C-alpha positions, 0 to 999 in steps of 0.5 A: 537793898537788893543786888540790882539796886546796889549795882545801879546805885554804883553805876555798874549797869548799862544795859540789861536783858530783863529788868527781873534778871537778877531776881531770876538768877538764884544763889548758887547759880553761875555767872560768867565774864570773858576776857580775851588775853591779847596782852600780858596783863589786864588793865584798868578797863577790865577792873569794871567787870571784875569788880562787878564779879566780886559783887555778884560773888558776895551775893552768893552767885558762882563766878566763872572767868573765861579767858579766850584762848580761841577768841583771843586769836581773832579779836573782838570788833567792839569798841575798836576803829581798826582791825586787831593784830592777830596773835599766835597761840603760844602768845595767847596761852602765855597771856592767859596764864598771867591774866588768870593769876591777876584775877585770882589775886583780886578775889583773894584780896576781896575776901570772897568765900568762893573762888572763880572757876577758870575756863578757856574756850580753846578747850571746847572750840579747838575740835569743832569743825567749820562745817559743824559750827556753821550748821549748828550755830551759824544757821540760827543767825541771819546776816541782817541780825548780825549787821544790826549790832552796833559793834558791826555797824560802826565798823561798816561806816569806816574801813570795813570789817573782816569776816574773821571779826564779823564772826566773833559774836557767833563764837561768843554766843557758842561760849555762852551756850556751852557754859549754860549746858555744862556749867549751869551758867545763866548770866553773862556780864560784859562791857557795853561794847560787848552788848551785841555779843552778849545778846547773841548768846541769849538768842542762841540759847533761846533758839537752839535750846528753848531756854532762858538766860540773862545778861547785863553790860557794864559802862565803859570808862572813857577819857576826856576825849570820850574814847575807850580808856584801855590798851587798844587806845595806847594809854592803858594803866596796867595791873601788872606791876612791871608794866605800871608800877604801884607808885604810878598806879596809886598816883593815877587814882590819886590824881583823878578830878574832884568831879569824878572821884565819887563816881569812881569810888562807887564803880571801882571800890568795895566801900559801902554806900554809907562810907561813900556818902560820908566821903562825898560830904567830906569832899564837898566840905574840904575838897583841898584835902582830897580825902576821897582820892586818897581812899580811892587810890589806897583801896585800888592799890591794896586790891591790885598790888597789896597793902605793902606795895601801897605803903611803899608807893605812899612812902615814895610820894611822901619822900618826893614831896618832902625832898627826902629822896635820899632815904629811898632804896635803889628800887624805889628811886628807879620806880619813882623816876621811871618816866623822867628823862635820863642820861647814863654815864660811867662812874669814871666820868663822874669823877671828871665831870663838874656840875655846870658841864653835867647841867649843860648836858641835861637840864640846861642849854649851856654852861652859861644858862646852868650858872644862871640857874644855880645862882638863881637858886633853881637847881637841886642836886638830889633833894638839896638846892645847889648854890655853889656852881663849882660843886663836885658831883662825886660826893652826892648822896645818891651816887652809891645807889647809882643815881644822881637826881637833878631838878630844875625848878619845881618839877623838871627832873632829869635822872643820871644813871651811873654805871659802875657805882 
């Protein structure tokens, strides 16, 4: 199978500038993909082009990863319904450093023989004057050409677009030409909402240099509402463990619907075609086992966070499922229940507090309701069902770790963090 067929089978190509593009780009040639560091971490949506980049690297192309120290201060209008908040240079520089480290780890863990070359477009744009940019780059584009791009048209039908974001495609075209001239870069890869920017680069190289370059776009991952699944929509799953824990990251992939899992295995993992076909057959025969979801979650968590983090995430999930959370460390408990409602009380208060009072201030509306829940077998303290409504909480097993885990019913958790424990 050639490279184009492989990527198309995986559903990784949305648009391509030339059907023969990937046969015209030879082993040893460079390709690039760009990321605007508008947040301190990459997120799941960024994984699509990154995985494509790993496939291209395995096909003996040289990867260039561009982080937009310049364009990140402006903001790409593509895929957005509103103007982006402008960032300061220092914040963009900090975000760039963090995102670059994340990308480097992905290439290392994927086993690629070649590491990416990292570049920052601030290095070749910071000294370019406005007049020279307009004269040498802007003159090659008509306003009609720019207005015809979908990323611009979609904004014109709403609240409009600033000249700042309108100019973004010229800067990205300028980047492609710079890398074409200085790094031998013949191919650019980006999300489908970037297609207008990608083709603007091809146009600039053709008009100014009379040379040929190539581009293709990857599909965007959308949520159930059809909106872009990424940081700009407020529902991001981040690659940074402090922003989305390995446990949550693993659970995110583990919980994908059966209808999506094979598609996501093709897009996001490096599993072979034979293995994915086998997993599809297993999923169809025994969907209740969710084997495909387990492979997907393990593969992505291994790639992003490492095998040990994956093992920890699975241990936490197993402990929660089996009701043996007392075995977990303080750090695992904090990660496992990071999103649960929480109350903080002092160690002294614990000594004076009875169970019904605690329940009435957390999972029940009153002491009477708390008593009925206990008597009905619906209250769990740590992982044990409570039958005695006179129980003292100072003897609970997790108290020494600074936690009390309350559960009402099957999934209604409330965490009590104990200061001074």
